[in-house]
N, C-alpha and C positions, 0 to 999 in steps of 0.2 A: 627511764620508766620501763617497767616490765609489762609485757603483753599478757592479757588475761586469756587463759586457755578456754577452749570450747566447752570442756567438761564443767569448768567453774561457772560459766554463764548458764549452762543448762541446769545445774544444781540450784543456782540462785533463782532463776526464773521459775523452776518447779516449786521451790519452797514458797516463794511469794504467791504463786497461784494456789497452792494447797491451803496455805494459811488464810488467804483472802476468801477462798470458797468456804472454808470452815466458819470464818467470822460472819460472812453474809448469811449463811444458813442458820447460824446461832441467833442472829438478829431477828429472823423470821419466826423463831419459836417463842411461845409465851413462857412465862415463869412456871406455870403449872406443868407445861409440857417438859421443860427442863428438869423440874423436880421429879416428875413421873419417870423420866428416862433414868435419872440417877438412882431412883428407888428400885428399878427393875434389875434384880441381881443377875439374871441370866444375860441380860444385855451387857452389864458391866463385866461379867466373866468372859463373854465372847470377845468384847473389846480388848480386855487385858491379854487374852490368849493371842489374839491377832497382832496386837502391838508389841508384845514382849517376846513372842515365840515365832509366829509366822513371818512377820516383816523382816526380822533379823536373819532368818533362814533363807528367805528369798534374796535378800541383799548379799548375803555370804555366797550363795550359789551364783548369783549374777557376777559378783566380783571374781570368783574363781573361774567362771567360764570366760569372762573378759580377759583375765590373765592368761588362760590357756590359749585363747585365740591370738593374743599378741605374741606369745612365746614362739 
């Protein structure tokens, strides 16, 4: 049996935490609040920019820094 690395454990715990937080917050919103948020184009554009541009850039930068520190 292979040992699970610390990085894998952190990634799994972080993913579960983020998804459960998003789910619990989603349950607190009413249907009209959800529909209102989806109709707000500025909010959707900001969300897309953050999720498709900013997060990958931060992750890439973090990975390159981590690689540089290890090397």
